[in-house]
C-alpha angles and dihedrals in degrees: 000000000000096000090055091054090049092048089056087063097050099089090048101045133048118249119215112214116213123185115232139178118254111284138162092285093059093040092053091048093052091045090055092048091051091049091057094043096054100039108116095199097253090133097031092132096047108115093218098045122039104149100141098092126068141132138206113213132171124211092197127108102171137060120263119244118218090349095304130105120249121252090262092050092048089057091050092047090052094048096045096079090049090056093048103040094135092063132074109230148164126226117227136176129203115198124188139163098279102034140308145234138229113225135184122213105212123198127219099359125150122240091245093051092048091049091051094050093047091049091048089058093045094244119166091211145001133193119245130185128189138136089297093061141265119299143157110241131198113242097169124031114254144156115239125227090263093050101260114146120221129192130195112296094015114138108240099179137001126209133199108228108146096103115103095181098052107023108106138175090259087058088052090050091052090054089055091046092053094052115115107253119221089213089059092057095048099024120123104185096078103011122261098310129050123208117266113288101242097151119043145139126229119207133188121208120208118227112274116261134180116274087219109041091190089062102034096169096052131082132353126331122233132219129185119228116211127192101226102173137003118198115202115176097212092052103037106033 
């Protein structure tokens, strides 16, 4: 697949990020994410439609500054696609007042594979969805801000997603915002627990592509950054 070939270049070539208004590329990506999130597994064995398994995993360990990842996190973000080439995925970013987190939505991945990837990137938790439901799972033992202790495979949070009529992208954004952030556990800027994320922005990044399609192996790659959802407490709650 072309996007796999392009992803192999990411850690070797710079990617220019350009902001863009919502278009068909972003709409199709969000439609696909919703399809996976609401599938209840009724057709899990159908060869042409297996949308009941997916995971959301972050490669980041540190807090963002001014809405941008640190140098260490940028390296992890760049290496993540190389470590997950066999999976189709979407790159997302959640920015909020006290930091942010890059996340990858990964299609058709087993629970064991998701656990292994999350542990490799030293994540405290990851989000996994299958026919059994959507839940946040511990992949590295930690103690939460309120003193709860979690061990590997413990369920940290559960989410109701099997509702095609009412499940929206803002519901998806709130799931991401509620996820336990590794940088919160080990962060030092604002202690070990950040305030609740009531205001935040969710972005989708298109797959990188050559700036000059006629010379695909030369120069920087480019990716579009789309603002998918903006949560403002005073307006939405």
